[in-house]
N, C-alpha and C positions, 0 to 999 in steps of 0.2 A: 392369799392369791390362789393356791391351788384350788381351795374348796368352791371359790367364785368360778373359777376356770371350769372345774369340772361340772358344776351347775349347768353353766352354759352349753359344754359340750351334750351334755344329757338331753337339754332342751332342742339341740341340734337331731339327736339320734332319735328321740323319740317319734317324731312325725314320720320318719322312715321306717318304723316298725323295729327298730334296734334295741336292744337291752340298753339299761344304764351302765355306765362304765364300772362302777363298784370299786373295789380294791385296785388301784391303777397301776401300782408299781410293776407287776410282772408286764403289763402292756407296754409300759412306758419303755423299759428296757428292750423288750422285744422290738420296738419300733426304732430304737436306736441302733440295733444290731442289723437289722434289715434294710432293704433298699426300698424305699417308700415313692409312691407318686409325688408326695408333695413333702419337702423337707419339714418335719415336725420340731425341729429345734434351731435355734440360731446358735452356732457354735462360739464360744466365747474364746479366743485364742491368745489374746493380749492381756497381760496383767501377772499379779502373783500375790502371794501371800507370805508371810515369814518363812515357811517352809516348802511352799510348792509353786510352781510356775503353771501359768495356763497354758495350753497347747491344744492342736488338732484332737478331735474325738472327746471321750471322757478324761476328764483329770480331777485332782482332787480340789482345786480350786472352785471349778465352775461346773462339775458336775457333767450333766449331759449339754448345758448351755440354759438358754431362756427359751420358754417355749413359743412356738408360733401357733397361736391358737386356732386360727382358721385351718391350717393345715393340719394340726394334731387331730382335730374332729373329723376330718375327711380320712385321715389315716385310720383312726380308731373305728369308724364304721363297720368296716368288714371284720374285724376283731371281736367285736360284742355280742353277735349272735343276734337272731332275730326273736321278737316277741312270740 
């Protein structure tokens, strides 16, 4: 899923003159820590595993949450640099 999502985000970035996302992990966590114009993730706050409960923000069950693809693309644009 992340490979396909990244390919679509790159297709969004390229016509605007931005670099492709590349290794996304640092950028994804940077977005999670910052205030962004568009919420990049849907925070999953309900549920549990055998060991951990889900809750607001990052948790061991759902991580950052599920990606909001369109918002994620728009938030990544200023972080990827220009070609």
